[in-house]
C-alpha positions in Angstrom: -10.3 -16.7 -62.3 -8.4 -14.7 -59.6 -7.4 -16.6 -56.6 -9.1 -15.7 -53.3 -6.8 -15.1 -50.4 -6.9 -18.0 -48.0 -7.8 -17.0 -44.4 -6.6 -19.1 -41.5 -8.6 -18.9 -38.3 -6.3 -17.8 -35.5 -6.6 -20.1 -32.5 -8.1 -18.4 -29.4 -5.6 -17.1 -27.0 -5.1 -19.6 -24.2 -6.4 -18.3 -20.8 -3.9 -18.1 -18.0 -4.6 -20.3 -15.0 -4.5 -18.9 -11.5 -1.1 -20.4 -10.9 0.2 -19.0 -14.2 -0.9 -15.5 -13.1 0.6 -15.9 -9.7 4.0 -16.8 -11.2 3.7 -14.5 -14.2 3.4 -11.4 -12.1 7.1 -11.7 -11.4 8.4 -12.0 -15.0 5.6 -11.2 -17.4 3.2 -8.7 -15.6 1.9 -7.2 -18.9 0.7 -10.6 -20.1 -0.9 -11.3 -16.7 -2.8 -8.0 -16.7 -3.9 -8.4 -20.3 -5.3 -11.8 -19.3 -7.2 -10.2 -16.4 -8.5 -7.5 -18.8 -9.7 -10.0 -21.4 -11.1 -12.6 -19.0 -12.3 -10.4 -16.2 -11.0 -10.2 -12.6 -12.2 -13.0 -10.4 -12.5 -12.9 -6.7 -9.8 -15.6 -6.4 -7.3 -13.4 -8.2 -7.2 -10.9 -5.4 -8.5 -12.7 -2.3 -6.0 -15.6 -2.3 -2.8 -13.5 -2.5 -4.3 -11.2 0.1 -5.0 -14.0 2.6 -1.5 -15.5 2.0 0.0 -12.1 2.6 -1.9 -11.7 5.9 -0.7 -15.1 7.0 2.9 -14.3 6.2 2.8 -10.9 7.9 1.2 -12.6 11.0 4.1 -15.1 10.9 6.6 -12.3 10.7 5.0 -10.7 13.7 5.1 -14.0 15.6 8.8 -14.6 14.8 9.7 -11.0 15.8 8.1 -11.3 19.3 9.1 -14.9 20.0 12.8 -14.3 19.2 14.5 -12.8 22.3 16.9 -10.5 20.4 14.2 -9.2 18.1 11.8 -8.7 21.0 14.4 -6.7 22.9 14.9 -4.5 19.9 11.2 -3.7 19.8 11.2 -2.8 23.4 14.2 -0.5 22.9 12.5 1.2 20.0 9.4 1.8 22.1 11.6 3.2 24.9 13.1 5.6 22.4 9.7 6.9 21.6 8.8 7.3 25.3 12.1 9.1 25.9 11.4 11.4 23.0 7.9 12.2 24.4 9.6 13.1 27.7 12.1 15.4 26.0 9.3 17.1 24.1 7.3 17.6 27.2 4.5 15.3 26.2 5.0 13.0 29.1 6.5 13.3 32.6 9.4 11.2 33.8 7.1 9.4 36.1 4.6 8.5 33.4 7.5 7.4 31.2 8.8 5.0 33.8 5.3 3.5 34.4 4.9 3.0 30.6 8.3 1.2 30.5 7.4 -1.0 33.4 4.1 -2.0 31.7 6.1 -3.0 28.6 8.1 -5.6 30.6 6.5 -9.0 30.2 3.9 -7.8 27.8 5.3 -9.4 24.6 2.3 -11.7 24.3 -0.1 -8.8 24.3 2.1 -6.9 21.8 2.2 -10.0 19.6 -1.6 -10.5 19.7 -2.3 -6.9 18.9 0.5 -6.8 16.3 -1.0 -9.8 14.4 -4.6 -8.4 14.6 -3.4 -5.0 13.6 -1.4 -6.3 10.7 -4.4 -8.3 9.3 -6.7 -5.3 9.6 -4.1 -3.0 8.1 -3.5 -5.3 5.1 -7.2 -5.3 4.3 -7.6 -1.6 4.7 -4.5 -0.8 2.6 -5.6 -3.2 -0.1 -9.0 -1.5 -0.6 -7.5 2.0 -0.3 -4.7 1.1 -2.8 -7.3 -0.2 -5.3 -9.2 3.0 -4.9 -6.1 5.1 -5.6 -5.1 3.0 -8.6 -8.7 3.5 -10.0 -8.4 7.2 -9.4 -5.1 7.2 -11.3 -6.2 5.1 -14.2 -9.8 6.3 -14.7 -9.5 10.0 -13.9 -5.9 11.1 -14.1 -5.0 9.0 -17.2 -8.5 9.2 -18.7 -9.1 5.4 -18.9 -12.8 5.7 -18.9 -13.5 2.0 -19.1 -11.4 1.1 -16.0 -13.3 -0.3 -13.1 -12.8 -0.8 -9.3 -12.8 -4.5 -9.9 -9.9 -4.2 -12.3 -8.1 -2.0 -9.7 -8.6 -4.7 -7.2 -7.0 -7.1 -9.6 -4.0 -4.9 -9.8 -3.6 -4.5 -6.0 -4.4 -8.2 -5.4 -2.1 -9.7 -8.0 0.8 -7.6 -7.1 0.4 -8.7 -3.5 2.3 -11.8 -4.5 5.4 -9.6 -4.8 4.8 -8.2 -1.3 4.3 -11.7 0.0 7.7 -12.8 -1.3 9.1 -9.7 0.3 7.6 -10.7 3.6 9.3 -14.1 3.4 12.6 -12.4 2.6 12.0 -10.0 5.5 11.6 -12.9 8.0 14.8 -14.5 6.8 16.8 -11.2 7.1 15.3 -10.5 10.5 16.4 -13.9 11.9 19.8 -14.0 10.1 20.9 -10.5 11.1 18.9 -10.1 14.3 17.1 -7.0 12.9 13.6 -6.2 14.0 13.2 -4.2 10.9 13.9 -7.2 8.7 13.4 -6.5 5.0 15.4 -5.7 1.8 15.5 -2.0 2.4 18.1 0.7 2.6 17.6 1.1 6.3 19.7 -2.0 6.8 22.7 0.2 6.0 22.2 2.2 9.2 21.4 1.5 12.9 17.8 1.2 13.9 16.6 4.5 15.3 13.0 5.6 14.8 13.8 9.0 16.0 16.2 9.5 13.0 14.2 10.7 10.1 16.9 9.6 7.6 16.7 6.1 8.9 12.9 6.1 8.6 13.2 7.4 5.1 15.7 4.7 4.1 13.6 2.0 5.7 10.7 2.9 3.3 12.9 2.3 0.3 12.3 -1.4 -0.1 13.2 -3.4 -3.2 9.9 -5.3 -3.1 7.9 -2.2 -2.6 9.5 -0.7 -5.7 8.9 -3.9 -7.6 5.3 -3.9 -6.5 4.8 -0.3 -7.6 6.4 -0.9 -11.0 4.1 -3.9 -11.6 1.1 -1.8 -10.4 2.0 0.9 -13.0 2.0 -1.8 -15.7 -1.4 -2.9 -14.6 -2.8 0.6 -14.6 -1.3 1.1 -18.1 -3.0 -2.1 -19.4 -6.4 -1.4 -17.9 -6.4 2.3 -18.7 -5.0 1.9 -22.2 -2.4 4.7 -21.4 1.1 3.7 -22.5 4.3 5.5 -21.8 5.8 7.0 -18.7 2.7 8.6 -17.2 1.4 5.6 -15.2 4.9 5.2 -13.6 5.1 8.9 -12.9 1.7 8.9 -11.1 2.4 5.7 -9.1 5.9 6.6 -8.0 5.0 10.2 -7.5 2.2 9.3 -5.0 4.6 6.9 -3.3 7.3 9.5 -2.9 4.9 12.0 -1.4 3.6 9.3 1.1 7.1 8.3 2.1 8.2 11.9 2.7 5.1 12.6 4.8 5.6 9.4 6.8 9.3 10.1 7.4 9.3 13.8 8.1 5.8 14.6 9.3 4.4 11.5 10.9 7.7 10.3 12.4 7.7 6.9 10.7 4.3 6.0 12.2 3.7 3.7 9.2 6.4 1.1 8.6 
């Protein structure tokens, strides 16, 4: 009698816990996204990192406006904008002086609006980013099975990277007395929002690039498209946005 091959049942792949996914996005993002694809994206996967990011950005805003040196730098940057408006004929000297006078002693108001604006902006950017990643994965890369929920999983899980970047930014701001605290190339120059090169360099942030690379991996996993194309689309979109923000919008978006 011929011997029949012995088959051994493979143990089911162990599911990653929430904390495993939060930590794994830093050193094994492919495994994290494969887990999200196999087990499905849960609300907790994107909501918790989003809330923590909002808290950290709010904390960064509080630190910036409660630290005298940083608050003064903010005032100086706003005065630069006002002076530029005067030089461009968009505002009279009298209007400029009134605007500067209103800024004095208004740090509490700026802090409040800064925190509220940051929270709203984070939520909007999250849902828009998820939509862009869905567009890239489902339509540009032809990943027909990719869903908006999966795109939310990418945008949410990679928010852990941005959250760590926010912590680093707070530390750098306090240590070096830089209102534009963050691990970006703008630290190599003087702060000057009227300088387009400075605005461009400020957008080249290590944690932003790390976030984009992880996002491209997530799109690759969910769309099933391997190779360089997910990276080309993700970084290509980012480069266009940075150039528009730096040279067209004058650094309106930090």
